[in-house]
NURO-295669 format. One line per 5 residues: number of its first residue (from 1); their letters; for each residue x, y, z of C-alpha. Coordinates in Angstrom, 1 decimal. Example, Ala and Ser with C-alpha at 12.3 -4.5 7.8 and 13.67 -1.06 7.14 Angstrom:
<rs>
1	as	12.3 -4.5 7.8  13.7 -1.1 7.1
</rs>
This chain:
<rs>
1	diipq	-0.9 0.0 0.4  2.7 2.1 0.5  4.9 1.0 -1.8  3.6 -0.8 -5.3  4.8 -3.9 -5.6
6	plldq	6.2 -4.0 -9.3  8.1 -0.3 -8.4  9.8 -1.7 -5.6  11.2 -5.6 -7.3  12.5 -4.0 -9.7
11	ylsmt	14.2 -0.8 -7.1  15.2 -5.0 -5.8  17.0 -6.3 -8.8  19.4 -3.0 -8.8  21.6 -5.9 -7.0
16	dpara	21.8 -8.1 -9.4  25.3 -8.2 -11.1  23.7 -8.8 -14.5  22.0 -5.7 -14.7  25.3 -3.8 -14.1
21	qtvdt	26.9 -5.8 -17.1  23.6 -4.9 -19.3  22.3 -1.7 -17.7  24.6 0.3 -15.7  28.1 -0.6 -14.7
26	eiakh	27.6 1.6 -11.3  23.3 0.4 -10.6  24.5 -0.6 -7.5  26.0 2.3 -6.6  22.7 3.9 -7.2
31	caysl	20.7 1.9 -5.3  23.0 2.0 -1.7  22.7 6.2 -2.6  18.8 5.9 -2.4  18.0 3.3 0.5
36	pgval	18.0 5.8 3.0  15.0 7.3 0.9  13.2 3.5 0.1  13.3 3.1 3.6  12.0 6.0 5.4
41	tlgrq	9.4 5.5 3.1  8.6 1.9 3.5  9.0 2.8 7.3  10.5 0.4 10.1  8.0 -1.8 9.8
46	nwhcl	8.8 -2.9 6.6  12.7 -3.3 7.0  12.3 -6.6 6.5  11.9 -6.1 2.9  15.0 -3.9 2.0
51	kdtye	17.4 -5.9 4.9  18.2 -8.6 1.9  19.3 -5.8 0.0  21.4 -3.9 1.9  23.9 -6.9 3.1
56	tlasd	24.2 -7.0 -0.1  25.4 -3.9 -1.5  27.5 -3.3 2.1  29.3 -6.6 0.8  29.7 -5.2 -2.9
61	vqwkv	33.6 -5.9 -4.6  32.8 -2.3 -5.9  34.5 -0.1 -2.5  32.4 2.7 -4.1  29.1 1.4 -3.0
66	rrtla	30.6 0.1 0.8  31.6 3.8 0.2  27.7 5.4 -0.6  26.3 3.3 2.3  29.4 4.6 5.7
71	fsihe	27.9 7.3 4.6  24.2 7.6 4.9  24.6 4.2 7.9  23.8 7.4 10.5  20.8 8.5 8.5
76	lavil	19.2 4.9 7.9  20.0 4.1 11.9  17.9 6.9 12.6  15.2 5.2 10.7  15.4 2.1 12.1
81	gdqlt	15.6 2.9 15.8  17.4 1.6 19.0  16.4 -2.3 17.6  16.8 -2.9 14.6  19.7 -0.4 14.2
86	aadlv	21.4 -3.3 17.0  20.6 -5.8 15.3  20.5 -4.5 11.3  23.6 -2.1 11.6  25.8 -2.5 14.6
91	pifng	27.1 -5.8 12.1  27.4 -3.8 9.2  29.0 -1.2 10.9  31.7 -3.2 12.7  32.9 -4.2 8.6
96	flkdl	32.9 -0.5 7.6  35.6 0.3 10.5  37.7 -2.6 8.7  37.8 -2.1 5.4  39.3 0.9 3.6
101	devri	40.0 3.9 3.9  37.5 5.9 1.2  34.7 3.5 3.2  36.0 4.5 6.9  35.7 7.9 6.0
106	gvlkh	32.3 7.6 5.7  31.6 5.6 8.5  34.5 8.4 10.5  32.8 12.0 9.6  28.7 10.4 11.2
111	lydfl	31.1 8.3 14.2  28.6 10.8 17.3  25.9 10.4 15.1  25.9 6.7 15.3  26.9 6.1 18.7
116	kllha	24.6 8.5 19.7  21.8 6.1 19.2  23.5 2.9 20.7  22.9 1.8 24.0  25.5 2.5 26.5
121	dkrre	26.9 -0.7 27.1  26.8 -1.4 23.2  28.9 2.0 22.7  31.4 1.1 25.3  32.3 -1.6 22.7
126	ylyql	34.1 0.6 20.3  36.5 2.3 22.6  39.0 0.7 22.2  38.3 0.1 18.8  38.8 4.0 18.6
131	qefvv	42.0 3.8 18.3  41.9 1.8 15.3  40.9 5.4 13.1  44.4 6.4 13.9  46.5 3.9 11.2
136	tdnsr	45.4 4.2 7.7  46.8 2.9 4.6  48.1 6.2 3.7  49.6 7.7 6.7  50.4 11.4 3.7
141	nwrfr	46.4 10.8 4.7  46.0 13.5 7.8  42.7 14.9 6.9  41.6 11.1 8.4  43.4 12.0 11.8
146	yelae	41.6 15.3 11.8  38.4 14.3 11.0  39.1 11.5 14.1  40.1 14.4 16.7  37.1 16.5 15.8
151	qlili	34.8 13.1 16.3  36.3 13.1 19.3  35.4 16.2 20.3  32.1 15.8 20.6  32.3 11.7 21.3
156	lelys	33.4 12.9 24.3  29.4 13.8 26.1  29.0 9.9 25.0  31.6 8.4 27.8  31.9 8.4 31.2
161	pndvy	35.1 10.8 32.9  37.2 7.3 33.7  36.3 5.8 29.7  38.1 9.4 28.4  40.8 8.9 30.5
166	dylrh	41.7 5.3 30.1  41.1 4.8 26.4  40.7 8.8 24.9  43.1 10.3 26.3  45.9 8.5 24.9
171	ialtl	44.2 8.7 21.5  44.9 13.1 21.9  48.7 12.6 23.1  49.5 10.7 19.2  47.3 13.3 17.5
176	csdkv	49.2 16.4 19.0  52.3 14.8 18.8  51.0 14.3 14.8  53.5 15.3 11.7  51.2 17.7 10.3
181	sevrw	50.7 21.4 12.0  46.7 20.8 11.4  46.2 18.0 12.7  48.3 18.9 16.2  46.1 22.3 16.3
186	isfkl	43.0 20.7 16.5  44.2 17.7 19.1  45.0 20.8 21.6  41.6 21.8 21.5  40.7 17.7 21.8
191	vvail	42.7 18.3 25.0  41.5 21.6 25.8  38.1 19.3 25.7  39.3 16.6 27.5  40.4 18.5 30.6
196	qkfya	37.3 20.7 30.6  35.3 16.9 31.1  37.3 15.7 33.6  36.6 19.7 35.7  33.0 19.6 35.0
201	nnana	32.7 16.3 35.9  34.1 16.5 39.4  36.8 14.5 38.4  39.8 16.4 39.7  42.1 13.4 40.1
206	lglnf	42.3 12.7 36.5  42.4 16.4 35.2  45.4 16.5 37.7  46.4 13.4 37.1  46.6 14.8 33.1
211	inelv	47.6 18.1 33.2  50.9 16.2 34.6  50.9 13.8 31.9  51.6 16.8 29.6  53.9 18.5 31.1
216	vrfrh	55.9 15.8 31.3  55.3 15.5 27.8  55.3 18.5 26.4  56.3 21.1 28.7  59.1 19.2 29.6
221	cskwv	60.3 18.3 25.9  63.9 17.6 24.8  62.4 19.0 21.3  61.2 22.6 20.8  58.1 21.3 18.6
226	grqaf	57.0 19.7 21.6  57.5 22.9 24.1  56.1 24.6 20.9  52.5 22.3 21.6  52.4 23.1 25.7
231	aficq	52.2 26.8 24.6  49.4 25.8 22.5  47.2 24.1 24.3  47.8 26.7 27.0  46.6 29.7 24.5
236	vgmff	43.6 26.8 23.3  43.0 26.2 27.4  43.3 30.5 27.4  40.5 30.8 24.4  37.9 28.5 26.6
241	spflc	38.5 28.5 30.2  41.4 30.4 32.3  40.1 28.4 34.9  42.0 25.5 33.1  44.6 27.7 32.0
246	ihli	45.7 28.4 35.6  46.4 24.5 36.8  48.2 23.3 33.3  50.6 27.0 34.1
</rs>
């Protein structure tokens, strides 16, 4: 009653490899691009009509097809709701995390949007995997690490101070020593955001430990780049919170 059956059948047939040879070589990509719109039209109660097609597209040999799905998986999660997302999208999401960088960037750009839709216990399972984003297929792909730092600033609100200290702190420190200045600069903002997280949640001991680590790692660094990093962290801290800068100094 929502979509004429012949039209839906025609859409679902777009994943047929034979059609890619006879109709359009990128027909599967077009199918992937339109899938969130079709899912929204059908509604979550009719997701079973699209589930097999989605899984077929998610395992397509063309990385452009998988990339298209990776960029829209957070939108599909909103449409389907938490239960269907946990059952049917999380396994696909996990696969994209281990895919090519061209696919992973789609997940990374909307990492916060996807993780915030998951239950807290499921969300915690990704804490360790976030470190894998630091490593890329091409080390020159610095924008990937820049995007990671930007997403982590948003993601901080989803985790407890202890989780941030145990997992995200290490990523922030690694990014602060990146070879590319743009990555380092956004990482300084991440460090200050982490400190704000600690003190806003009365985790003063964690904040002090982190500050001491920053002092040892950067303030007393034998290389001028490290000492410069500490100065920039203080600068960012002064801009966002003079209170934090006082603690750093």
